[in-house]
C-alpha positions as CSV (number, residue, x, y, z in Angstrom):
1,M,-3.2,-12.7,6.7
2,F,-2.3,-10.8,4.1
3,I,1.1,-11.6,3.3
4,T,2.3,-8.3,3.9
5,V,1.0,-8.0,7.6
6,H,2.9,-11.2,7.7
7,A,6.1,-9.3,6.8
8,A,5.5,-6.1,8.6
9,A,5.1,-8.4,11.8
10,G,8.3,-10.3,10.9
11,A,10.0,-7.3,10.7
12,I,8.8,-6.2,14.3
13,V,10.2,-9.4,15.6
14,G,13.5,-9.3,13.7
15,T,14.2,-5.5,15.5
16,Q,14.6,-7.7,18.6
17,I,16.4,-10.8,17.4
18,S,19.8,-10.1,16.0
19,N,20.5,-14.1,15.6
20,P,19.0,-15.5,12.3
21,Y,18.4,-18.6,13.1
22,L,16.1,-17.4,15.8
23,A,14.8,-14.9,14.2
24,F,13.3,-17.1,11.1
25,I,12.0,-19.4,13.8
26,A,10.1,-16.8,15.4
27,G,8.8,-15.4,12.3
28,V,7.4,-18.9,11.3
29,G,5.6,-19.4,14.7
30,L,4.5,-15.7,14.5
31,H,2.9,-16.4,11.4
32,F,0.9,-19.3,12.6
33,I,-0.2,-17.3,15.6
34,M,-1.4,-14.8,13.4
35,D,-3.3,-17.2,11.5
36,I,-5.5,-18.3,14.3
37,I,-7.0,-15.3,14.7
38,P,-10.1,-14.8,12.2
39,H,-9.4,-12.5,9.4
40,G,-12.4,-13.1,6.4
41,D,-10.2,-15.8,4.4
42,R,-11.8,-18.9,4.3
43,E,-12.9,-19.5,0.8
44,L,-11.0,-16.3,0.0
45,G,-10.6,-16.3,-4.1
46,K,-14.2,-17.2,-4.1
47,R,-15.5,-14.2,-1.8
48,F,-12.6,-11.8,-3.1
49,F,-14.1,-12.1,-6.5
50,G,-17.6,-11.9,-5.6
51,L,-18.0,-15.5,-6.8
52,L,-18.9,-17.5,-3.3
53,N,-22.7,-18.5,-4.8
54,K,-20.8,-19.6,-8.0
55,K,-19.6,-23.6,-8.4
56,L,-16.0,-23.1,-9.4
57,S,-13.9,-25.9,-11.0
58,E,-10.5,-26.5,-8.8
59,E,-8.6,-24.7,-11.9
60,E,-11.5,-21.4,-11.4
61,K,-10.8,-21.6,-7.6
62,L,-6.8,-21.4,-8.3
63,R,-6.8,-18.6,-10.6
64,S,-9.1,-16.8,-8.4
65,L,-6.8,-17.4,-5.5
66,A,-3.8,-17.1,-8.0
67,A,-4.8,-13.1,-8.7
68,Y,-5.8,-12.2,-5.2
69,G,-1.9,-13.8,-4.4
70,V,-0.9,-11.6,-7.1
71,M,-2.7,-8.3,-5.9
72,D,-0.8,-9.5,-2.2
73,Y,2.4,-9.8,-3.3
74,L,2.3,-6.8,-5.3
75,V,1.6,-4.7,-2.1
76,L,4.7,-6.8,-0.2
77,I,7.1,-5.3,-2.8
78,F,6.0,-1.5,-2.2
79,F,6.5,-2.6,1.4
80,L,9.6,-4.4,0.9
81,I,10.9,-1.3,-1.0
82,Y,9.6,1.3,1.4
83,S,11.7,-0.6,4.1
84,F,14.5,-1.1,2.4
85,K,14.1,2.9,1.9
86,N,13.4,4.5,5.2
87,F,14.3,1.9,8.1
88,Y,17.8,1.7,9.2
89,F,17.1,-1.7,10.6
90,A,16.0,-3.3,7.3
91,K,18.8,-4.9,6.1
92,D,19.8,-6.8,9.5
93,D,19.8,-10.4,9.2
94,G,17.4,-10.9,12.1
95,V,14.8,-8.6,10.3
96,I,15.6,-9.7,6.9
97,W,15.4,-13.8,8.4
98,A,12.3,-13.1,10.5
99,M,10.5,-11.4,7.6
100,I,11.3,-14.6,5.6
101,G,10.4,-17.3,8.0
102,S,7.0,-15.0,8.8
103,I,5.6,-15.5,5.0
104,L,7.8,-18.8,4.0
105,P,4.3,-20.9,5.3
106,D,2.0,-18.9,2.4
107,V,4.7,-19.7,0.1
108,L,4.9,-23.3,1.1
109,V,0.6,-23.9,0.9
110,A,0.8,-21.7,-2.3
111,L,3.6,-24.3,-4.1
112,Y,1.5,-27.0,-3.0
113,M,-1.7,-25.6,-4.1
114,L,0.0,-25.6,-7.2
115,T,2.0,-28.6,-7.7
116,K,0.3,-31.0,-5.3
117,Y,3.7,-32.1,-4.0
118,K,3.0,-34.7,-2.0
119,W,5.9,-34.1,0.9
120,L,4.2,-30.6,1.2
121,K,0.3,-32.0,1.8
122,W,1.2,-32.6,5.6
123,F,2.6,-28.5,5.7
124,F,-0.6,-27.8,3.8
125,D,-2.6,-29.6,6.3
126,F,-1.3,-28.4,9.1
127,H,-1.5,-25.0,7.9
128,H,-5.4,-25.4,7.2
129,W,-5.6,-26.5,10.7
130,V,-4.1,-23.4,12.4
131,H,-6.4,-21.5,10.1
132,H,-9.4,-22.8,11.3
133,L,-8.7,-23.2,14.8
134,I,-11.3,-20.6,15.8
135,I,-12.9,-20.3,12.9
136,G,-14.2,-23.8,13.0
137,R,-15.4,-23.5,16.4
138,L,-17.5,-20.4,15.4
139,K,-18.9,-22.2,12.3
140,H,-17.9,-19.5,9.7
141,D,-15.5,-16.7,9.4
142,I,-15.5,-13.2,10.1
143,H,-17.0,-11.5,7.1
144,L,-14.2,-10.6,3.9
145,K,-14.5,-7.0,3.6
146,T,-14.2,-6.8,7.6
147,G,-11.3,-9.2,7.6
148,I,-9.5,-7.0,5.2
149,I,-10.6,-3.5,7.0
150,M,-8.9,-5.3,9.9
151,Q,-5.8,-6.5,8.3
152,L,-5.3,-2.6,7.4
153,I,-6.0,-1.0,10.5
154,V,-3.3,-3.9,12.2
155,F,-0.9,-3.7,8.8
156,I,-1.0,0.2,9.9
157,I,-0.3,-0.2,13.5
158,L,2.3,-2.4,12.6
159,L,4.2,0.3,9.8
160,L,3.6,2.7,12.8
161,V,5.3,0.5,15.7
162,L,8.3,0.0,12.4
163,N,8.8,4.1,12.1
164,Y,8.8,4.3,15.9
165,I,11.3,1.7,16.4
166,N,13.1,3.5,13.3
167,N,12.8,6.9,14.9
168,F,13.1,6.8,19.0
169,S,14.3,2.9,19.8
170,P,17.8,1.7,20.0
171,L,18.0,-2.0,18.2
172,I,17.5,-4.4,21.0
173,S,18.7,-8.0,20.4
174,F,18.7,-11.6,21.5
């Protein structure tokens, strides 16, 4: 999933869980639940840049993934700026820590891919396993364009929920 989608979902969780430790754990758990849903990102870097039929070196694959990642993080930055400027709850500890928890798994995967740190290999393998729980059984992922459209729709829905919480819902916390 786009990191921004994870962050928006984490923000919603954080509005409901004020304890930062529980919010962080819930954000991490939510990340993995969301990643089970097929979202078109198998061979992402190659598919995004139309290079699926081209044999790429590991360095070329990493570069294409990095370019996609930079775009994803730029969108995240704009989402965070929007959130902090518009949502009264954006600075709440639960919201911040749930958002951190919801994006941390992808940050750790990226760190592993860049460094190949052995102590992160187990996490990379687990993340990959979660991603392929459904698409592994289907033998293929959904089309990248379909995945992008689906994620944009999910993001818009999450943004609408955040706006609703901001405008009409009192903060309920555990």
